[in-house]
FIFIDREN-460900 format. One record per residue: residue number from 1; residue in three letters; x, y, z of N, C-alpha, C in turn. Coordinates in steps of 0.02 Angstrom, whole numbers, plus 50000, padded with zeros to 5 digits. Last residue first. Example, Ala and Ser with C-alpha at 12.3 -4.5 7.8 and 13.67 -1.06 7.14 Angstrom:
// residues 2
<rec><seq>2</seq><type>SER</type><n_east>50642</n_east><n_north>49888</n_north><n_up>50354</n_up><ca_east>50684</ca_east><ca_north>49947</ca_north><ca_up>50357</ca_up><c_east>50645</c_east><c_north>50002</c_north><c_up>50394</c_up></rec>
<rec><seq>1</seq><type>ALA</type><n_east>50660</n_east><n_north>49716</n_north><n_up>50390</n_up><ca_east>50615</ca_east><ca_north>49775</ca_north><ca_up>50390</ca_up><c_east>50660</c_east><c_north>49835</c_north><c_up>50390</c_up></rec>
// end
This chain:
// residues 38
<rec><seq>38</seq><type>ILE</type><n_east>50508</n_east><n_north>51984</n_north><n_up>48149</n_up><ca_east>50528</ca_east><ca_north>52057</ca_north><ca_up>48148</ca_up><c_east>50590</c_east><c_north>52059</c_north><c_up>48102</c_up></rec>
<rec><seq>37</seq><type>PHE</type><n_east>50494</n_east><n_north>51847</n_north><n_up>48132</n_up><ca_east>50448</ca_east><ca_north>51897</ca_north><ca_up>48092</ca_up><c_east>50480</c_east><c_north>51965</c_north><c_up>48094</c_up></rec>
<rec><seq>36</seq><type>CYS</type><n_east>50593</n_east><n_north>51793</n_north><n_up>48205</n_up><ca_east>50602</ca_east><ca_north>51782</ca_north><ca_up>48140</ca_up><c_east>50553</c_east><c_north>51824</c_north><c_up>48096</c_up></rec>
<rec><seq>35</seq><type>LYS</type><n_east>50541</n_east><n_north>51832</n_north><n_up>48330</n_up><ca_east>50604</ca_east><ca_north>51856</ca_north><ca_up>48310</ca_up><c_east>50608</c_east><c_north>51847</c_north><c_up>48235</c_up></rec>
<rec><seq>34</seq><type>LYS</type><n_east>50436</n_east><n_north>51748</n_north><n_up>48342</n_up><ca_east>50429</ca_east><ca_north>51824</ca_north><ca_up>48344</ca_up><c_east>50491</c_east><c_north>51855</c_north><c_up>48310</c_up></rec>
<rec><seq>33</seq><type>GLN</type><n_east>50493</n_east><n_north>51622</n_north><n_up>48337</n_up><ca_east>50441</ca_east><ca_north>51643</ca_north><ca_up>48282</ca_up><c_east>50440</c_east><c_north>51714</c_north><c_up>48280</c_up></rec>
<rec><seq>32</seq><type>ARG</type><n_east>50547</n_east><n_north>51622</n_north><n_up>48463</n_up><ca_east>50584</ca_east><ca_north>51618</ca_north><ca_up>48408</ca_up><c_east>50556</c_east><c_north>51639</c_north><c_up>48340</c_up></rec>
<rec><seq>31</seq><type>GLU</type><n_east>50443</n_east><n_north>51627</n_north><n_up>48545</n_up><ca_east>50489</ca_east><ca_north>51687</ca_north><ca_up>48546</ca_up><c_east>50524</c_east><c_north>51679</c_north><c_up>48485</c_up></rec>
<rec><seq>30</seq><type>ILE</type><n_east>50379</n_east><n_north>51502</n_north><n_up>48521</n_up><ca_east>50343</ca_east><ca_north>51568</ca_north><ca_up>48503</ca_up><c_east>50391</c_east><c_north>51621</c_north><c_up>48499</c_up></rec>
<rec><seq>29</seq><type>LYS</type><n_east>50477</n_east><n_north>51427</n_north><n_up>48568</n_up><ca_east>50460</ca_east><ca_north>51417</ca_north><ca_up>48499</ca_up><c_east>50425</c_east><c_north>51484</c_north><c_up>48473</c_up></rec>
<rec><seq>28</seq><type>ILE</type><n_east>50473</n_east><n_north>51452</n_north><n_up>48713</n_up><ca_east>50536</ca_east><ca_north>51474</ca_north><ca_up>48664</ca_up><c_east>50516</c_east><c_north>51464</c_north><c_up>48593</c_up></rec>
<rec><seq>27</seq><type>TYR</type><n_east>50344</n_east><n_north>51410</n_north><n_up>48744</n_up><ca_east>50360</ca_east><ca_north>51483</ca_north><ca_up>48746</ca_up><c_east>50432</c_east><c_north>51495</c_north><c_up>48701</c_up></rec>
<rec><seq>26</seq><type>ARG</type><n_east>50367</n_east><n_north>51269</n_north><n_up>48721</n_up><ca_east>50318</ca_east><ca_north>51304</ca_north><ca_up>48679</ca_up><c_east>50330</c_east><c_north>51375</c_north><c_up>48676</c_up></rec>
<rec><seq>25</seq><type>LEU</type><n_east>50465</n_east><n_north>51243</n_north><n_up>48830</n_up><ca_east>50476</ca_east><ca_north>51239</ca_north><ca_up>48744</ca_up><c_east>50433</c_east><c_north>51270</c_north><c_up>48706</c_up></rec>
<rec><seq>24</seq><type>LYS</type><n_east>50383</n_east><n_north>51276</n_north><n_up>48931</n_up><ca_east>50437</ca_east><ca_north>51315</ca_north><ca_up>48922</ca_up><c_east>50458</c_east><c_north>51303</c_north><c_up>48843</c_up></rec>
<rec><seq>23</seq><type>ALA</type><n_east>50285</n_east><n_north>51185</n_north><n_up>48918</n_up><ca_east>50264</ca_east><ca_north>51250</ca_north><ca_up>48915</ca_up><c_east>50319</c_east><c_north>51290</c_north><c_up>48898</c_up></rec>
<rec><seq>22</seq><type>LEU</type><n_east>50361</n_east><n_north>51065</n_north><n_up>48941</n_up><ca_east>50325</ca_east><ca_north>51070</ca_north><ca_up>48880</ca_up><c_east>50307</c_east><c_north>51144</c_north><c_up>48869</c_up></rec>
<rec><seq>21</seq><type>VAL</type><n_east>50396</n_east><n_north>51092</n_north><n_up>49075</n_up><ca_east>50458</ca_east><ca_north>51082</ca_north><ca_up>49022</ca_up><c_east>50421</c_east><c_north>51089</c_north><c_up>48948</c_up></rec>
<rec><seq>20</seq><type>LYS</type><n_east>50278</n_east><n_north>51077</n_north><n_up>49134</n_up><ca_east>50307</ca_east><ca_north>51133</ca_north><ca_up>49144</ca_up><c_east>50372</c_east><c_north>51135</c_north><c_up>49084</c_up></rec>
<rec><seq>19</seq><type>GLN</type><n_east>50243</n_east><n_north>50938</n_north><n_up>49104</n_up><ca_east>50195</ca_east><ca_north>50998</ca_north><ca_up>49081</ca_up><c_east>50236</c_east><c_north>51069</c_north><c_up>49085</c_up></rec>
<rec><seq>18</seq><type>GLY</type><n_east>50340</n_east><n_north>50867</n_north><n_up>49180</n_up><ca_east>50338</ca_east><ca_north>50874</ca_north><ca_up>49098</ca_up><c_east>50299</c_east><c_north>50920</c_north><c_up>49073</c_up></rec>
<rec><seq>17</seq><type>LYS</type><n_east>50308</n_east><n_north>50912</n_north><n_up>49304</n_up><ca_east>50367</ca_east><ca_north>50931</ca_north><ca_up>49279</ca_up><c_east>50370</c_east><c_north>50926</c_north><c_up>49207</c_up></rec>
<rec><seq>16</seq><type>SER</type><n_east>50182</n_east><n_north>50844</n_north><n_up>49313</n_up><ca_east>50182</ca_east><ca_north>50916</ca_north><ca_up>49313</ca_up><c_east>50250</c_east><c_north>50943</c_north><c_up>49295</c_up></rec>
<rec><seq>15</seq><type>LYS</type><n_east>50229</n_east><n_north>50715</n_north><n_up>49303</n_up><ca_east>50178</ca_east><ca_north>50746</ca_north><ca_up>49255</ca_up><c_east>50179</c_east><c_north>50821</c_north><c_up>49252</c_up></rec>
<rec><seq>14</seq><type>ASN</type><n_east>50317</n_east><n_north>50699</n_north><n_up>49413</n_up><ca_east>50340</ca_east><ca_north>50685</ca_north><ca_up>49343</ca_up><c_east>50296</c_east><c_north>50717</c_north><c_up>49294</c_up></rec>
<rec><seq>13</seq><type>GLU</type><n_east>50217</n_east><n_north>50702</n_north><n_up>49514</n_up><ca_east>50271</ca_east><ca_north>50752</ca_north><ca_up>49503</ca_up><c_east>50297</c_east><c_north>50760</c_north><c_up>49438</c_up></rec>
<rec><seq>12</seq><type>GLY</type><n_east>50127</n_east><n_north>50594</n_north><n_up>49481</n_up><ca_east>50101</ca_east><ca_north>50656</ca_north><ca_up>49483</ca_up><c_east>50158</c_east><c_north>50710</c_north><c_up>49478</c_up></rec>
<rec><seq>11</seq><type>LEU</type><n_east>50233</n_east><n_north>50495</n_north><n_up>49509</n_up><ca_east>50198</ca_east><ca_north>50502</ca_north><ca_up>49438</ca_up><c_east>50170</c_east><c_north>50568</c_north><c_up>49431</c_up></rec>
<rec><seq>10</seq><type>LYS</type><n_east>50252</n_east><n_north>50506</n_north><n_up>49644</n_up><ca_east>50302</ca_east><ca_north>50524</ca_north><ca_up>49599</ca_up><c_east>50278</c_east><c_north>50539</c_north><c_up>49527</c_up></rec>
<rec><seq>9</seq><type>ILE</type><n_east>50124</n_east><n_north>50468</n_north><n_up>49692</n_up><ca_east>50143</ca_east><ca_north>50539</ca_north><ca_up>49707</ca_up><c_east>50206</c_east><c_north>50556</c_north><c_up>49655</c_up></rec>
<rec><seq>8</seq><type>ARG</type><n_east>50121</n_east><n_north>50335</n_north><n_up>49652</n_up><ca_east>50071</ca_east><ca_north>50379</ca_north><ca_up>49625</ca_up><c_east>50091</c_east><c_north>50456</c_north><c_up>49632</c_up></rec>
<rec><seq>7</seq><type>LYS</type><n_east>50225</n_east><n_north>50291</n_north><n_up>49734</n_up><ca_east>50244</ca_east><ca_north>50288</ca_north><ca_up>49662</ca_up><c_east>50183</c_east><c_north>50346</c_north><c_up>49627</c_up></rec>
<rec><seq>6</seq><type>ARG</type><n_east>50178</n_east><n_north>50303</n_north><n_up>49862</n_up><ca_east>50238</ca_east><ca_north>50339</ca_north><ca_up>49843</ca_up><c_east>50241</c_east><c_north>50345</c_north><c_up>49762</c_up></rec>
<rec><seq>5</seq><type>GLU</type><n_east>50060</n_east><n_north>50216</n_north><n_up>49844</n_up><ca_east>50058</ca_east><ca_north>50278</ca_north><ca_up>49865</ca_up><c_east>50109</c_east><c_north>50326</c_north><c_up>49829</c_up></rec>
<rec><seq>4</seq><type>ARG</type><n_east>50136</n_east><n_north>50091</n_north><n_up>49842</n_up><ca_east>50099</ca_east><ca_north>50120</ca_north><ca_up>49784</ca_up><c_east>50084</c_east><c_north>50194</c_north><c_up>49791</c_up></rec>
<rec><seq>3</seq><type>THR</type><n_east>50198</n_east><n_north>50090</n_north><n_up>49961</n_up><ca_east>50245</ca_east><ca_north>50102</ca_north><ca_up>49899</ca_up><c_east>50201</c_east><c_north>50122</c_north><c_up>49844</c_up></rec>
<rec><seq>2</seq><type>PHE</type><n_east>50098</n_east><n_north>50073</n_north><n_up>50044</n_up><ca_east>50138</ca_east><ca_north>50123</ca_north><ca_up>50060</ca_up><c_east>50178</c_east><c_north>50145</c_north><c_up>49987</c_up></rec>
<rec><seq>1</seq><type>MET</type><n_east>50046</n_east><n_north>49937</n_north><n_up>50003</n_up><ca_east>50001</ca_east><ca_north>49995</ca_north><ca_up>49998</ca_up><c_east>50044</c_east><c_north>50069</c_north><c_up>50008</c_up></rec>
// end
C-alpha cells in the first residue's frame, strides 16, 4: 500500500514537471517565431 502511494505521488510530480518543460519549449518556440517575423 505504502509503496503504491509513493509511486502515485512520483508519477504526479513527473507529470507536472513534464508539463512545465513542454510549456517552456512552447514559449521558446513562440519567441523564436516572433524574432523571425521582426
